C-alpha positions in Angstrom: 3.9 13.8 18.6 4.0 15.0 22.2 5.3 18.7 22.4 7.2 19.6 25.2 6.5 23.4 26.4 9.7 25.4 27.2 8.5 28.3 29.3 12.0 29.7 30.2 15.1 28.7 28.0 18.1 28.3 30.1 20.9 31.1 29.6 22.8 30.7 26.3 26.2 29.7 28.6 24.2 27.3 30.8 22.8 25.5 27.4 26.2 25.4 25.6 28.0 23.8 28.7 25.4 21.3 28.9 25.5 20.6 25.2 29.5 20.5 25.4 29.5 18.1 28.4 26.7 15.8 27.3 27.8 12.3 27.0 25.4 10.6 24.4 24.8 7.0 24.1 25.1 5.8 20.8 21.9 3.9 20.0 22.7 0.0 19.4 20.3 -0.3 16.6 20.3 2.0 13.2 17.8 5.0 13.7 15.1 5.2 11.6 14.6 8.8 9.7 11.6 10.3 11.4 10.3 13.2 13.4 11.9 12.3 16.9 11.0 15.2 19.3 9.3 18.6 19.5 9.5 21.8 21.7 7.8 24.6 21.6 7.4 28.6 23.2 4.4 30.0 23.6 3.2 34.0 23.7 6.5 35.4 22.5 7.1 39.1 22.7 9.6 40.7 20.4 12.5 42.4 22.6 12.9 45.7 20.9 16.2 46.4 22.0 17.5 42.9 20.3 15.9 44.0 17.5 17.4 47.1 17.0 20.8 45.6 17.4 20.0 42.9 15.1 19.0 45.4 12.5 22.4 47.2 12.9 24.8 44.2 12.9 23.1 42.7 9.7 21.9 46.0 7.9 18.2 45.5 7.8 15.9 48.6 7.4 13.3 49.6 10.1 10.1 48.6 8.0 7.7 47.9 11.3 8.1 44.2 10.2 10.7 41.6 11.4 13.9 41.1 9.2 13.3 38.3 7.3 16.0 36.1 9.1 15.1 37.2 12.5 13.0 34.5 13.8 15.6 32.0 13.6 17.2 34.0 16.9 13.8 33.2 18.7 13.9 29.7 17.6 17.7 29.1 18.5 17.1 28.2 22.3 14.4 25.3 21.1 17.3 23.8 19.0 19.6 23.8 21.9 16.7 22.1 24.2 16.6 19.2 21.2 20.2 18.8 21.5 20.1 18.2 24.9 16.9 15.9 24.6 17.4 12.0 24.6 16.2 12.4 21.0 19.3 13.5 19.9 21.7 10.4 20.7 25.0 11.8 19.2 27.8 14.1 20.1 26.9 17.6 18.8 30.7 18.8 18.1 31.5 18.3 14.7 28.1 19.1 12.9 28.2 21.3 10.1 25.4 23.9 8.8 25.2 23.1 5.4 21.7 24.2 4.3 19.3 26.7 5.7 15.8 27.2 3.9 13.2 29.9 5.1 9.8 30.5 4.3 8.0 33.7 4.8 4.3 33.2 4.3 3.4 36.7 5.5 5.2 39.3 6.9 5.6 39.3 10.9 4.9 43.0 12.6 7.4 44.0 15.2 5.0 44.3 17.9 3.2 40.7 17.1 3.1 38.1 19.8 4.4 34.7 18.5 4.1 31.0 19.0 7.2 28.8 17.9 7.8 25.1 17.9 11.0 23.2 16.6 11.0 19.4 15.7 14.0 17.6 15.3 13.8 15.2 12.3 16.4 12.6 11.3 19.0 11.0 10.9 18.4 11.0 7.0 21.3 9.0 5.3 23.3 11.1 2.5 26.2 10.6 0.6 28.6 12.2 3.1 27.0 10.7 6.2 23.8 11.7 7.8 21.5 14.7 8.1 19.7 16.1 11.0 17.3 18.7 10.5 15.3 21.1 12.7 12.1 22.1 11.3 11.0 25.4 13.0 7.4 27.0 12.4 6.2 30.6 13.8 2.5 31.3 14.3 0.6 34.5 14.8 -2.5 33.0 16.7 -3.2 29.8 14.7 -2.0 31.5 11.3 1.6 29.8 10.0 3.6 32.9 8.9 7.3 31.6 8.9 9.0 28.2 8.2 12.5 27.4 8.5 14.6 23.7 7.8 18.1 24.1 9.2 20.0 20.9 7.8 23.2 19.9 9.7 25.7 17.3 8.4 27.0 14.5 10.8 29.8 13.3 9.0 30.4 9.4 9.2 30.4 6.4 7.1 29.8 7.6 3.5 27.0 6.0 1.5 28.2 5.7 -2.0 25.3 4.3 -3.3 23.4 7.8 -2.6 23.9 10.6 -4.9 25.5 13.6 -3.8 23.1 16.4 -2.9 22.4 19.0 -5.3 24.0 22.5 -4.3 23.2 26.2 -5.6 25.9 27.1 -8.1 27.9 30.2 -7.3 26.8 33.3 -9.3 29.1 34.2 -12.0 29.2 38.1 -13.4 26.4 39.2 -11.1 24.3 42.4 -12.1 24.8 43.9 -8.5 27.6 44.0 -6.1 28.1 45.2 -2.7 31.3 44.8 -0.6 31.7 44.5 3.2 34.7 44.7 5.7 34.0 41.8 8.3 35.6 43.0 11.6 37.4 40.5 13.9 34.7 40.9 16.6 31.8 40.0 14.4 31.3 36.7 15.8 31.6 37.6 19.5 28.9 40.6 18.7 26.5 38.0 17.0 27.0 35.4 19.5 25.6 38.1 22.1 22.9 38.5 20.3 22.0 35.2 18.8 22.6 33.1 21.6 24.9 31.1 19.6 28.3 31.2 21.5 29.9 28.4 20.1 33.9 29.2 20.6 34.7 28.5 17.0 33.1 31.9 16.1 34.7 34.0 19.2 38.2 34.3 19.3 41.7 33.4 17.8 42.6 31.0 20.9 39.0 29.5 21.3 38.7 28.8 17.3 42.3 27.1 17.2 41.3 24.8 20.1 38.7 23.2 17.6 41.0 23.1 14.5 40.3 26.6 12.9 43.2 29.1 12.5 40.7 32.2 13.3 37.3 32.7 14.3 34.5 32.0 11.4 31.4 34.2 11.1 28.3 32.6 12.2 26.4 31.1 9.0 23.2 32.7 9.9 25.0 36.1 10.4 26.0 35.5 6.9 22.7 34.8 5.5 21.2 37.5 7.2 23.9 40.2 6.0 23.3 38.7 2.3 19.5 39.1 2.8 19.6 42.9 4.0 20.1 44.5 0.6 17.6 42.0 -0.7 14.8 42.3 1.4 13.4 45.6 -0.5 12.9 43.5 -3.8 10.8 41.1 -1.7 8.6 43.6 0.2 5.4 42.0 1.3 5.7 38.9 -1.1 5.7 35.4 0.2 8.9 34.0 -0.5 11.3 31.1 -0.1 14.8 31.7 0.8 17.6 28.9 0.2 20.9 29.1 1.5 24.0 26.4 0.8 27.0 27.3 3.2 30.4 26.5 1.4 33.5 27.7 3.2 34.1 29.3 6.3 34.5 33.1 6.4 37.3 34.0 8.7 37.4 36.9 10.9 38.6 39.8 10.0 38.1 39.6 6.6 36.0 40.7 3.6 33.0 39.6 1.6 31.3 40.3 -1.3 27.8 40.1 -2.3 26.8 39.6 -5.8 23.0 39.3 -6.8 20.9 39.4 -10.0 17.2 40.3 -9.5 14.2 38.5 -11.8 10.6 38.8 -11.9 10.3 35.7 -10.0 13.6 35.1 -8.3 16.7 36.6 -7.1 19.9 34.4 -7.3 22.9 35.6 -5.0 26.2 34.5 -3.9 28.4 35.8 -0.9 32.1 35.3 -1.8 35.8 36.2 -0.9 36.2 39.2 -3.2 40.1 38.3 -3.4 39.7 34.8 -4.8 36.1 34.5 -5.3 35.6 31.6 -3.4 32.0 31.2 -2.3 31.0 31.4 1.6 27.4 30.7 0.7 25.2 30.7 -2.5 21.3 31.3 -2.1 18.3 31.6 -4.3 14.8 33.9 -3.4 12.1 32.1 -5.0 8.6 34.1 -4.8 5.6 32.1 -4.1 
């Protein structure tokens, strides 16, 4: 497959406006699930100021290595480029981030120079509609050090002949618990840092315009926030972290992380402490 090199991504505001105004031409024939397009960035250096801001927002310690979830921020502009391409022929609004899988083969030093590519895969028929997946790879030189699968649900015609997708269960009676207050401007702060300026995450009036009663936290902020206390248990181990996103976290709000640490895995859930409803369920599996 041909790879398009992106030398300088568009500013986030410009990217979002172009995505919002894009008028897709639905395909006449049913699309086959396949790799549809790939884009890449080369020789990426880490912005140390942004990295410090990410640690501060999400709670990661300064270990000399990138936080487990940080490369997602570096890849996000590539996802936006794929949305803008002809390879994605649908409207973007209404997509739901339902699952995220990150595999870290090796910790990435903060002074590393990285090459990143991102491939759009789909549409895959599922019970509730279709899945579109962004598959991201991060390299140091020729060595693959980090991978991510961002799975998005495009709701549409159901396929009752396909089994419903399996999902991680909410953890009951966790061994360890961490509680947080989540401020109202959490979405704004993360949007400025993470380049995801979707209005549903910003202010009350922008969220209500898209059917939400309040702004909601970014799913990848919630995953990062949950991962920060777990990273000390992972250290330099190769690991895969699967997260299933459940209910929106309204801002301002509260969140409670519960987790169990075992020899070969860590199970965790991020829930509303008042009613126990899950924002996300996750599992760390050591490779």
